[in-house]
Wavefront OBJ file of the C-alpha trace (Angstrom):
o trace
v 21.409 17.975 -17.304
v 18.406 19.881 -15.907
v 17.258 19.402 -12.339
v 13.810 18.047 -11.568
v 11.177 18.871 -8.993
v 8.414 17.289 -7.027
v 5.565 19.776 -6.710
v 2.971 18.654 -4.198
v -0.234 20.095 -2.793
v -1.746 18.365 0.215
v -4.462 18.490 2.837
v -3.287 16.881 6.078
v -5.870 15.672 8.602
v -3.472 14.466 11.337
v -0.357 16.611 11.858
v 1.153 14.168 14.388
v 1.120 11.280 11.919
v 2.388 13.638 9.207
v 5.472 14.262 11.367
v 6.124 10.492 11.285
v 5.905 10.605 7.474
v 8.430 13.459 7.408
v 10.820 11.480 9.611
v 10.446 8.397 7.406
v 11.045 10.262 4.140
v 14.311 11.839 5.309
v 16.467 8.826 4.365
v 15.211 8.382 0.790
v 15.352 12.127 0.198
v 18.984 12.190 1.354
v 19.814 9.138 -0.767
v 18.463 10.737 -3.955
v 19.871 14.233 -3.374
v 16.574 15.984 -2.582
v 16.561 19.586 -1.392
v 13.465 21.368 -0.117
v 12.673 24.624 -1.910
v 9.221 25.081 -0.334
v 7.986 23.134 2.671
v 4.505 24.186 3.692
v 5.101 27.911 4.171
v 2.513 30.660 3.956
v 0.730 30.748 0.636
v -1.893 32.792 -1.132
v -3.919 31.292 -3.957
v -4.273 33.913 -6.706
v -5.943 31.755 -9.356
v -7.818 28.486 -9.316
v -7.801 26.203 -6.307
v -5.030 24.675 -4.239
v -4.763 22.533 -1.161
v -3.554 24.151 2.065
v 0.015 22.746 2.012
v 2.495 23.191 -0.861
v 5.863 21.434 -1.076
v 8.530 21.809 -3.775
v 11.526 19.481 -3.670
v 14.513 19.795 -6.017
v 16.407 16.738 -7.285
v 19.645 16.635 -9.273
v 17.882 14.991 -12.259
v 14.561 13.679 -13.513
v 15.868 10.148 -13.073
v 16.706 10.785 -9.398
v 13.276 12.318 -8.752
v 11.512 9.351 -10.324
v 13.745 6.781 -8.620
v 13.152 8.378 -5.226
v 9.384 8.191 -5.627
v 9.590 4.575 -6.799
v 12.011 3.484 -4.053
v 10.890 1.042 -1.389
v 11.986 3.493 1.313
v 9.841 6.353 -0.016
v 6.874 4.070 -0.653
v 7.078 2.944 2.984
v 7.027 6.599 4.090
v 4.140 7.339 1.727
v 2.166 4.480 3.284
v 2.333 6.404 6.590
v 1.021 9.566 4.920
v -1.701 8.091 2.716
v -4.352 7.509 5.425
v -4.087 11.050 6.793
v -3.517 13.217 3.722
v -4.929 13.851 0.284
v -2.170 14.926 -2.086
v -1.475 15.836 -5.697
v 2.123 15.303 -6.813
v 3.790 16.165 -10.100
v 7.370 15.267 -10.992
v 8.600 17.805 -13.522
v 11.891 18.396 -15.277
v 13.358 21.845 -14.772
v 14.182 24.281 -17.537
v 17.794 24.377 -18.676
v 18.562 27.223 -21.092
v 22.228 26.289 -21.410
l 1 2 3 4 5 6 7 8 9 10 11 12 13 14 15 16 17 18 19 20 21 22 23 24 25 26 27 28 29 30 31 32 33 34 35 36 37 38 39 40 41 42 43 44 45 46 47 48 49 50 51 52 53 54 55 56 57 58 59 60 61 62 63 64 65 66 67 68 69 70 71 72 73 74 75 76 77 78 79 80 81 82 83 84 85 86 87 88 89 90 91 92 93 94 95 96 97 98
């Protein structure tokens, strides 16, 4: 079964509130087996446009990635983030050549 990923690009207007979002999303991410691959590190846009923050989170399956996003716990965390960030998020299934 291939893994799945959340790929997010965001602009954050209040870093202090964003820290509260990060604290609130820790429990649902742990519950659904999430693992950060990229978490807002340095980036260089080579083509097109991107927001200033990029996050890539790996999940054990597409179902886990979708269930995490839909969970009450993550939606509560997202409600903290929504007023202070503009984000694009894609949930994508990984490639499995096995």
